[in-house]
C-alpha positions in Angstrom: 102.4 116.1 81.0 103.9 114.7 84.0 102.5 114.2 87.7 104.1 117.5 89.0 103.1 119.4 86.0 99.3 118.0 86.1 96.2 119.4 87.3 96.2 119.8 91.1 92.9 117.4 91.2 90.4 115.9 89.0 88.3 118.8 88.2 91.1 121.4 87.6 91.7 118.8 84.5 87.7 119.0 84.0 88.2 122.6 83.9 91.2 122.4 81.7 89.3 120.3 78.9 86.8 123.0 79.1 89.1 125.6 77.5 91.1 123.7 75.6 88.4 121.3 74.3 85.1 123.1 74.3 83.1 122.4 71.4 83.9 118.6 71.5 81.5 115.9 72.8 82.6 114.7 75.6 79.6 112.4 76.4 77.0 110.8 74.2 74.0 109.0 76.0 71.2 108.1 74.1 71.1 110.7 71.7 72.4 113.4 74.0 75.3 114.8 73.5 77.4 117.2 75.8 80.1 119.4 75.2 83.2 119.4 77.1 82.1 123.5 77.9 78.7 122.4 79.1 80.1 119.4 80.9 81.5 122.3 83.2 79.0 123.9 83.6 76.7 121.5 84.5 78.9 120.0 86.8 79.2 123.6 88.4 75.3 123.6 88.5 75.6 119.8 90.4 78.3 121.2 93.0 76.1 124.5 93.9 73.1 122.4 94.2 74.6 119.8 96.4 75.8 122.6 98.8 72.3 124.2 98.7 71.1 121.0 99.8 73.4 121.3 102.6 76.1 118.2 101.9 79.2 119.5 103.3 83.0 118.8 102.1 84.0 115.2 102.5 80.5 113.8 103.2 79.2 110.9 100.5 76.1 111.2 98.3 75.1 107.8 96.6 73.7 106.8 93.1 71.7 103.9 92.3 71.4 103.3 88.8 72.5 102.1 85.6 75.0 103.9 83.6 74.3 107.6 82.1 75.7 110.6 81.5 74.1 111.9 84.8 76.2 109.7 86.4 79.7 111.6 85.3 78.0 115.1 86.1 77.3 113.6 89.7 80.6 112.6 90.1 82.4 115.6 88.7 80.1 118.0 90.3 80.3 116.2 93.6 84.1 116.4 93.5 83.6 120.1 93.0 82.0 120.2 96.2 84.8 117.8 97.5 81.7 115.5 98.2 82.7 111.9 97.9 80.1 110.0 95.0 79.5 106.5 96.2 78.0 104.6 93.4 76.0 101.5 94.1 75.9 98.5 92.6 72.1 98.2 91.3 72.0 94.5 90.4 72.2 93.8 94.7 69.4 92.9 96.5 67.2 95.7 98.5 69.2 94.7 101.9 72.3 95.1 100.6 71.7 98.2 98.7 70.4 99.8 102.1 73.5 98.3 103.4 75.9 100.4 101.3 73.6 103.5 101.7 73.4 103.4 105.3 77.4 102.7 106.1 78.2 105.8 104.0 76.0 108.1 105.7 74.6 109.7 102.0 72.4 112.4 103.4 71.7 112.4 99.1 70.5 109.8 97.2 70.0 109.9 93.2 68.0 106.9 91.8 67.9 106.0 88.3 64.4 105.1 86.7 64.9 101.0 87.2 65.3 101.3 90.8 62.4 103.7 91.9 60.8 100.9 93.5 64.1 99.8 95.4 64.5 103.2 96.7 61.1 103.4 98.2 61.6 99.9 99.5 64.8 100.9 101.6 64.0 104.5 102.5 62.6 104.1 106.1 65.9 101.9 106.8 68.2 105.2 105.8 68.0 107.7 108.9 70.8 109.8 107.7 69.1 110.0 103.9 67.0 113.5 103.7 66.7 113.7 99.8 66.1 111.4 97.2 66.5 113.0 93.5 65.4 110.9 90.7 67.8 111.3 87.3 64.6 110.6 85.4 61.8 111.1 86.7 59.0 108.4 87.8 58.5 109.3 91.2 56.0 112.4 91.8 57.4 112.8 95.3 61.1 113.4 94.6 62.5 115.9 93.1 63.5 115.5 89.3 67.3 115.7 88.5 67.4 118.1 85.4 65.0 120.3 86.8 67.2 120.3 90.5 70.1 120.8 88.3 69.1 123.8 86.2 67.8 125.3 89.0 71.2 126.3 90.4 74.1 128.6 90.0 76.0 127.9 87.1 79.1 129.6 88.6 82.2 127.8 89.5 81.9 126.9 93.2 85.8 127.1 93.8 85.9 124.8 97.0 89.5 124.1 98.1 90.5 120.6 96.8 93.8 118.5 97.2 95.3 115.6 95.7 94.5 113.9 98.9 90.8 114.1 99.3 89.0 111.3 98.5 86.9 111.4 94.8 85.1 108.3 95.0 83.8 105.4 97.3 83.5 102.1 95.2 82.3 99.3 97.4 83.7 95.8 96.9 82.3 92.3 98.6 83.9 91.6 101.7 84.8 88.1 103.2 82.6 88.8 106.3 79.9 89.2 103.8 79.4 93.0 104.1 81.1 95.3 101.3 83.9 97.2 102.0 84.0 101.4 100.7 87.6 101.6 99.0 88.2 105.3 98.8 90.1 106.6 96.3 91.7 109.8 96.0 92.2 112.4 93.3 96.0 111.2 93.7 95.2 107.9 92.9 92.8 108.6 90.0 95.1 111.1 88.5 98.0 108.5 88.9 95.6 106.3 86.8 95.2 108.6 84.3 98.9 110.0 84.3 100.7 107.1 84.1 103.3 106.6 81.5 103.2 109.9 80.4 106.0 110.7 78.0 106.7 106.8 77.7 103.1 105.5 76.6 103.3 102.6 74.3 100.7 102.9 71.3 97.8 101.5 73.3 97.8 103.4 76.1 98.3 106.4 74.4 95.5 108.6 73.1 94.6 111.0 70.5 91.5 114.0 70.1 90.2 111.4 67.9 89.4 108.5 70.1 85.8 107.6 70.7 85.6 105.1 73.8 82.9 103.0 74.7 82.0 102.9 78.6 79.5 99.6 78.5 81.0 98.2 81.9 78.8 99.1 85.2 80.2 102.8 86.3 79.9 101.2 90.3 83.0 99.4 89.3 86.0 101.1 88.3 86.0 99.4 85.1 83.1 101.6 84.0 83.8 105.0 86.3 87.5 104.4 86.0 87.1 104.2 82.0 85.1 107.0 81.5 87.5 109.5 83.2 90.3 108.0 81.1 88.4 109.1 78.2 87.7 112.2 79.6 90.9 113.2 80.7 92.6 112.7 77.3 89.8 115.2 75.9 88.3 112.1 73.9 84.8 111.2 73.5 82.8 108.6 75.4 79.7 107.2 74.2 77.9 105.9 77.2 76.0 102.6 76.9 73.0 102.0 79.8 73.9 98.7 80.6 75.5 95.9 78.7 73.8 94.5 75.9 76.0 92.8 73.2 73.7 93.5 70.0 74.1 97.3 71.1 77.9 97.2 71.3 78.1 96.1 67.9 75.7 99.1 67.3 77.8 101.4 69.2 81.1 100.1 67.5 79.5 100.3 63.9 77.6 103.3 64.3 79.4 105.6 66.8 83.2 104.9 65.6 84.4 103.4 68.3 88.3 103.0 68.8 88.6 101.8 72.2 86.5 99.9 75.1 87.1 98.1 78.0 85.0 94.8 78.7 85.4 92.0 81.0 85.8 88.3 79.1 82.1 87.1 79.8 80.7 90.3 78.1 83.3 89.6 75.0 82.3 86.3 74.8 78.3 87.5 74.7 79.3 89.8 71.5 81.3 87.6 69.6 79.3 84.8 69.6 76.0 87.5 68.2 75.5 86.1 64.8 76.5 89.4 62.8 79.2 90.1 64.9 81.2 88.5 61.7 79.6 90.9 59.5 80.3 94.1 61.7 83.0 96.6 60.3 85.4 97.0 62.9 88.3 98.7 60.9 87.8 101.6 63.6 88.6 99.7 66.5 91.9 99.9 67.6 92.4 98.6 71.3 90.0 96.1 73.0 91.3 95.9 76.7 89.7 92.9 78.9 90.3 91.9 82.4 88.6 91.6 86.2 88.5 87.6 85.5 90.7 85.2 83.5 89.7 84.6 80.3 89.6 81.1 78.2 92.6 80.4 75.9 89.9 79.7 73.1 87.8 82.3 73.8 91.0 84.7 73.2 91.8 83.4 70.4 88.3 83.9 68.8 87.8 87.3 69.5 91.4 88.3 68.3 90.1 86.8 64.9 86.6 88.4 64.9 87.9 91.8 65.8 91.0 92.1 64.5 92.2 94.7 66.8 94.7 94.8 69.4 94.2 93.3 72.3 95.7 94.3 75.9 94.8 92.0 78.9 94.7 94.4 82.3 95.0 93.1 85.9 94.1 95.6 88.9 91.6 95.7 91.5 89.5 98.7 93.2 92.0 98.6 95.5 94.7 99.7 93.0 92.0 102.2 91.4 92.0 99.7 88.4 94.8 98.4 86.0 98.4 97.6 87.4 99.7 95.2 85.0 99.2 95.0 81.4 99.5 92.2 78.7 100.3 94.5 75.5 99.1 93.6 72.4 102.5 92.1 70.9 102.1 89.4 73.4 99.0 88.3 72.7 100.8 85.5 69.9 99.5 82.0 70.2 101.9 79.3 71.5 103.8 82.1 73.2 104.1 81.4 77.2 104.0 85.0 78.2 100.2 84.9 76.7 99.3 83.0 80.1 100.4 85.8 81.8 98.8 89.1 83.4 101.5 90.9 81.7 103.9 93.5 82.9 103.8 96.5 85.7 102.5 99.5 84.1 104.9 102.4 84.7 105.4 103.6 88.7 104.0 100.1 89.7 106.0 98.0 91.9 105.3 94.1 92.2 106.4 91.7 94.6 105.6 88.1 95.7 105.3 87.5 99.3 105.4 84.6 101.5 103.0 83.9 104.5 105.4 85.8 106.5 105.8 88.7 104.2 109.2 87.8 102.5 110.0 88.5 98.7 109.8 85.4 96.9 112.2 84.7 93.8 111.1 84.4 90.0 108.7 81.2 89.7 107.5 80.6 92.9 104.3 81.3 94.3 102.8 83.6 96.9 100.4 86.3 97.5 100.7 89.1 94.8 101.6 92.5 96.3 102.0 96.0 94.6 103.0 99.4 95.8 102.5 102.5 94.0 100.9 105.8 93.9 97.2 103.9 93.0 97.0 102.4 96.0 93.8 103.1 97.9 93.6 105.6 101.0 91.8 102.5 102.5 88.3 101.3 103.4 86.0 103.9 104.7 85.1 103.2 108.9 87.3 100.0 108.8 91.0 100.5 109.9 91.5 97.0 111.0 90.5 95.8 107.6 92.7 98.3 105.8 95.8 97.4 107.9 95.3 94.1 106.7 95.1 94.7 103.0 97.4 98.0 103.0 100.6 97.8 105.2 102.4 100.5 106.7 105.3 99.8 104.3 103.0 100.9 101.4 102.6 97.1 99.7 99.1 96.3 99.2 98.1 92.9 99.5 96.0 91.7 96.9 94.8 88.3 98.3 95.7 87.0 94.8 98.4 84.1 94.5 100.4 84.1 91.5 104.3 84.1 90.5 106.8 86.5 88.3 108.8 85.1 85.6 112.6 86.4 85.5 111.1 89.1 82.9 108.7 90.3 85.2 105.9 89.0 83.7 102.7 87.8 86.4 101.1 84.6 86.3 97.8 84.3 88.3 98.1 81.2 89.6 95.1 80.9 92.4 93.4 82.6 94.7 94.2 83.1 98.7 90.9 83.9 99.5 88.2 81.7 98.5 86.7 84.5 96.6 85.0 83.3 93.1 85.0 85.8 89.9 81.9 85.4 87.9 81.2 87.0 84.9 83.5 89.7 86.1 81.7 90.0 89.8 83.5 89.1 93.1 81.6 86.8 95.3 82.5 85.7 98.5 81.5 82.2 99.9 80.7 83.7 103.5 78.2 85.7 102.1 76.2 83.4 100.1 76.8 80.8 102.6 75.2 82.8 105.3 71.9 83.2 103.3 71.7 79.5 102.5 72.1 78.9 106.3 69.1 81.4 107.1 66.7 78.6 105.7 65.2 76.8 108.5 66.1 73.2 107.6 69.6 73.7 106.6 72.3 72.9 109.2 75.4 74.0 107.1 76.6 74.8 103.9 79.4 75.6 101.8 79.9 77.2 98.7 82.8 77.2 96.0 83.2 78.3 92.7 83.3 75.7 89.3 84.1 76.1 86.0 81.6 77.9 84.1 82.1 78.1 80.0 80.0 81.5 80.0 80.8 83.1 83.1 84.5 81.9 83.5 83.3 80.4 87.3 79.6 79.4 88.8 78.6 79.5 92.5 77.8 75.8 93.4 76.2 75.2 97.0 77.0 71.8 98.7 74.4 71.5 101.3 73.7 69.4 104.6 70.0 69.4 105.3 68.9 68.9 109.2 67.8 65.4 110.6 64.5 64.2 108.6 64.5 67.4 106.7 64.5 67.1 102.5 65.2 70.2 100.2 65.7 70.4 96.7 68.4 72.6 94.3 65.6 74.7 93.5 64.6 75.1 97.3 67.9 76.5 98.2 68.3 78.5 94.8 64.9 80.4 95.2 65.6 81.1 98.8 68.8 82.9 98.5 67.3 84.9 95.5 65.2 86.5 98.0 68.3 87.6 100.1 71.2 88.1 97.5 71.8 89.6 94.4 71.1 87.1 91.6 74.6 86.7 90.5 75.5 85.6 94.1 72.9 82.6 94.0 74.1 79.2 93.9 73.6 78.0 90.1 73.8 74.4 91.1 73.4 72.8 94.5 74.9 69.4 95.8 73.4 67.7 98.9 76.1 65.6 101.2 75.5 63.9 104.5 78.7 66.3 106.3 80.8 68.7 105.4 84.4 67.9 105.1 86.6 69.5 108.3 89.9 69.6 109.4 91.0 69.1 113.1 90.2 72.5 114.3 86.8 72.4 112.4 87.7 74.7 109.5 86.0 73.5 106.4 88.3 71.9 103.9 87.0 73.9 101.0 89.8 72.4 98.8 88.3 69.0 99.1 85.0 70.3 97.5 86.3 72.4 95.0 88.8 70.4 93.7 87.2 67.3 91.8 85.3 70.1 89.6 88.8 71.9 88.2 90.5 68.1 87.9 92.3 68.2 84.6 92.8 72.5 85.0 96.3 73.9 85.1 94.7 76.2 87.6 92.4 77.0 90.0 90.9 80.1 87.9 88.9 79.4 84.9 
């Protein structure tokens, strides 16, 4: 199916699957199974319910919860009303959650059972929020999702939607410390789903017998996008509420998983489970991995234990997920290209640019840029940030540094920005530094990423205390934990008399970071 022949938008795709795959299970979640036909009706009810609540086309609704089949009902139901879903990272601290819900001006917030207390704590800070609905009860003052949904009409709302309309708004951390809402359109999502139709390699082809595992969080494109990918191909999806290495093995064994996507840190937790070497992986065809670099030793161990095809993918929220892939046949020990991220997917252009935006030849390091139908619409209400990332020429600047070889394989060399990737989560030093510097006894602080065998990188803080003041690492860690998400808090803290700076006063972050990376061939782990 080409883009020209394909559905006009994502919801037309869902309607089509309901007709051709009606009796097949689209999603299974904790014993609850929903067929494609039932899913189509349930999402109609959600769309009609949102309209009844006064949610208008192009409004945003927010979802604060862990993975669930309900999330996908809300996602597609919102699309049917031409409303934009904005899932919130449930791992964030309360002030960060409040910022996102307020930023997208959501009139309705859907809350999972584990997040009811956080929602109660922030509700008074959200002037645009009119309605809170809990997905599994637990809050008598708010409506229950199932009762609300089932009270709505099952008729198709038939709201006009174009491929250019925004379908989902995923928040990504910003260098200023404030998350930015990356707007992804129906066209972006369909480009992801349709890429390479007619010329797909085996690893990127799906059959109606495939069963995918949605184990990565749905607030990431690796969770929500992966779930949509299976839906698009008429395959069944098993949804894990949250990542649990022991349950991943159960799903593979008991649900007959054939495909899944994981970040390297998750792969490590699964492969190191004591029973990993006794599980039957015969149904597992392909494991896709990405979001952060993978240690060679871990990849070798996973290949030996899982015995399936491995595919490394490279992309970002702003590119609607994967734009580069390293195919299974290139996962050969000793092969130089195994160190690469792979080659551009069909329809994706890659370029390496110098500081002036000029294209560099093979082998020269510069900023990785990409141009394709997967590039986001832009950042929500941030025209300047959009212009910095997405040029008028259509090239999206990734902020990553790398080079391409003469055969088109992309090698990630370093990061132009100071971003830290820990366990697949993006962490920006400025945000952590701001939280540390709120401490009354801190004069200044710098944050860097250092190698970590479990998470790839860990957050290290280098702190200068005010004269006459003394602090411990525990003081700093506990203080920041109250202000930012746990995965962003420093794992270790060093104290020094003064931070190194250049003539213009800018902190020489590389001087602080380089000693920890000595002996590494690149500044990512």
